[in-house]
N, C-alpha and C positions, 0 to 999 in steps of 0.2 A: 275348891280353894276360893276364898273371897278375893275381891280386888285388892283389899289392903294387904292380905297375906302375900299375894303375888307380887305386889310392889315391894314388900319388905325382902322377899327372897331375891328379887332382881338387884336390889341395892347391895345385898350381902355378896352376891356373885360378882358384881362390879367392884366392890371393895377388895375382894380377894384378888381379882385380876389386876387391879391397880397395885396392890402390894407386891404381887409377883413381878410386875414390870419394874417397880422401884428396886426390888432386890436384884433383878437382872442388870439394871443400869448401874447399881453400886458395884456389883461384881465386875462388870465391864470396865468401870472407871478404875477400880483397883488394879485390874490386869493391865490396863493401858498405862497407869502410873508405874507399875512395876517394869513394864516393857520400856517405858521412857527412861526410867532409872538405869536399867541395864544398858540401854543404848548409849549412855554417856561414858561408858568405860570400854576399854579394849585390852587385849592381852598382848604383852611383849612376846614376839615370836622370832623364830629363825627361818629364813628362806633365801633362795637365790633371787637376787634383785637384778632386773634387766632394764636398760634404758635405751631407747632409740631416739637419736637426736635428728630432727629434720629442720632444715633451714633453706633459705633462698639464695640464689646467686645470679651472676650475669656473666655471659661469655665476653671475654675481653682479649685483645692482642697481648701476647707475651711481651712484645716490644713494639711500641708505636714510634716510628721514625718521622720526625717533623722535617719537611722540606722547606728551606728558605733560601732566598737569593742573597748575594754578596753586594749587589749594587742597587741603587734606586733608579726608577724609571717608570715607563708605562707598559703594562702587560699588553703585548701584541698578540700572543698566541697562548691559549691554555691548551696544552697538548694532551691532557688526561682528564678523565671523568671518574667519579666514585665507582668502584667496582672493576676498574681496569687493572690488568696485571702488568707490572713493569719489571724490567731487569735493571740491574745496577748500571748507572750512567745513561739510562734512557732520558730523553728530554721530557721534563714535566711541564715547563712553561718557557716562553721566550719573551724577553723585553724588546722594545723598539730599539733597533740597532743604530738608527740614523745619528743620534747625538753622540754615540760612542765612536762611530766610524769617523765623524767629523773631528772628535778629539784626538783620534789616532793620526789623522792626516795633519793636524796642526802640530802634534808632537814630532812627527817626522820632519816637517819643515824646520822646526826649531833645532832638531839635531843637525840637519844639513847646514843651517846657518852657523851653528856653533862650530862645526867641523871646518867650514870654510874659513872662518875668522882665525881658528887655531892654525890652519895651514899658512895663512898669510903672516901671522905673528911669528911662527917658527922660522919662516924664511928670513924675516927681518932680524930675528933673535940671534942669527949666526954671528953678527958682529958684536953681540953682547949689549950691555946697557939696559935702558928702560924696556926695550922690546922683549927682552928675555923674561923680565918680570911679568909683563902682560901675557906672554905665552903661557906661563904657568897658570895664571888666573883663567885663561881661555880653555886650558885643558880641563880644569875643574868644571867649567861651565858645560863642556861636552859631556862629561860624566853625568852631570845633573840632567841634561837634556835626554841622554840615553835612558836614564832611570825613569824619567817621566814618560817616555815612549813605551817602556816596558810595562809601566803601570796602566797606561791607557789601553795597551793591547790586552792586558789581563782583564780589565773592566769590560772590554768588548767580548772577550770569551765568556765572561760571567753573565752576559745577557742570556745565554742558554742555561737555564736552571736544570740541573741533572738530578736524577734519583740517587740517593746515597746507598740504597740497598735495594735488593729485589723483594717483591712482595705485591700485595694487592692494595690499591688506593682506597683508603677508608673515607676520606673527605677532601674536598678541594675548596680552599678559601679564596684563591685568586680569581678575579673577574676580568675578562678581556676588555681592553679599552680603559681600564681604571688605573690610576697612579699606584705605584708600589714603592714601599719604603723598605730599604735594605734590612734584612733580619726578620721581617714579618713572615708568619707562616704562609706558605703557598699551598701545601697539601700535606696530608698525613698518610703514611704507608704502614701497613701491617708487615713488619720486617719478617721475611721468611714464611709468611702465612701461618705462623704458629699461634695457637689459641690456648687459652686457659679459662678456668671459671674462678671468679672472685666471689666468695660466699661471705656472709656475715654471721659470726659466731657470737651468741649472747654471752655475757660475762659468766652466767651460771653454767653454760655448756663448755666454757673454755677449758677447765682442768682435764676432763676426759678426752680431749681432742688435741693431742700433741702433734708436732710435726712428724710426718711419716705415717699417720693414720690412713688406712685404706677406706675409701668411701664409695658410695654408689651415687651416680649422677644421672638425672633424667632431664634432658633438654625439653622444655615445655612444648616446643614446636614439633618434637618427635616423641610423644608420650609412650609409644610402644617399645622404645629402645632404652635399655639401661646400660650405662657405661661405667667402667671402673676408673676411679681416680685416686690420687694420692695427695695429701696435704703437704704442700711444699714450704710455705711460709705462713706465719701468723703475725700480724702487726703487733709491735710492742706496746702500742698506745691505742686506746679505743677511739673510734670515730663517734662524734656527737650523734645521738639518736633520742627521739622522744621516748621517755619512759624507761630508759636503760642505757647500757653501754654495749656497743657492738664492736667486735674486733674483726676487720677484714682478713680473710685467709685466702691465699692463692692455692688452687687445686690443679695439678697437672692431670689432664685427661687426653691421652694419646689419640683416641679415635674421634675427636671433635671434628677435625677437617674431613675425615672420611665420611662422617655422618652428613656433612653439609651444613654444620652449624656456622653461624655468622656472628660477628661482634654485635653486642646489644641484645642478643636473645637471652631470655630468662631461663633459669634452671632450678631444679629442686635437688638439694644435696641431702643424702641420707647417710648418717653415720651408723654403722652396724651396732648391734646391741652391746652395751658396756655392762659386764657382769660383775656383781659383787657376790661371790659365792658364800653361802651359809651366813648371810648378814643378819645382825640383830636389828629388827625393824619395828616401827610403830606407825599407825596412821598419821598422815601429815597434820591433821587437825588436832592431834595430841600435843604437838610441839608449840611452845609459846616462845616468841622471840622478843627480847628487850635489847635494843641496840645491836651489838654483835654477839650477844649471849643467847643461847637456846636452853630451854628448860622443859621438864616434864613434871606433872603432878602424879606421883606414884602412891598407890594405896597400900599401906603396910600396917598390919594389926589394927585395921579400922581407921587409921589416921591418914590424912593426906600430907605427903611429904614432897617438898619441891626439890628436884634433883637437876643440877646443871649438867648438860651433855654437849658433846660435839657431834655434828652430823656429817654425813657423806652423801652418797648417791640418793637422788629422789626419783621415783618412778612408780606408776600405777597407784598414785595416792599414798604411797608409803615413803618413809624416810629411814635411811640407814643410821644407826647409832654407832659411831666409831669410838667414842670414849664417854665415860660417866658411870656412876654407881647404879646401873640398871641391870636386872637379870631376866633371863627368859622365864616366861610364865607369870611375871608380875602384872598387876592390873594398873592401867594409867587412865586418867581422865581425858576424855576426848575434847572437852571444852577448855583444856589447859588448867 
């Protein structure tokens, strides 16, 4: 074979090879396009839909009792520290008694003086006249002096600030040596040492978690222990939250104290699977939402038909259809 013939045969072989490659690419492109077209649709189906809700919570006292004093003064003794256990009527703090003792002594002297004046006037009033009138006024003064003494003695007793309930001291605000204003918090007590978990429920999760729902609780400090809890209350109004609305829910967990949980510890709250049996479902990406309306694009006799629907449970990338003219086995567009 000449060099020219060899070169011609090589070009033929290369041309055939290039044609084969182009055909292969075309076939692949067609298959890819068909696959892409099929991927844009899904079939309406029936299945049991399950949803497990997981949220976060914080251990908090069931009742936090605020301890405050009835009189103003200077904190002389702070008798408790955070973490101390107190019984009802234990001394939490004591104010400097000196000013109050002085006030009691002065009130007693005032009572004695008023009683002495009354006695003298009563002696003179035996003959009637102006002395009798003065005696009546002196009697009133004695009553006022005795009331003032009683008030001063009450203030003296109030210098000892007592715990209103038994429990564990959560915080102490009073500082020894500092002035104190009547009514200001001195300490906070976890009344009865009872604890609960306050969890945040997203507005989307709210419907399937009514009061009475049994949940599982894991305190993050004790990850190996799972506790049983029960939803006791759900706030009627959402608390402000970035990106959504959260409803605080209180959860009774009887074994929190036994476990050793403390106020402020974080927790994970798991709501058991909520089941929608034999639900009519479509992939979530098939549902198009406009305002409060939800719609599907259903393929019927080759035409795309928009159907308004109502949705229910959402889980595993699927959405339950609770109402609407959609039937099992129909095809819907995934891109809405």
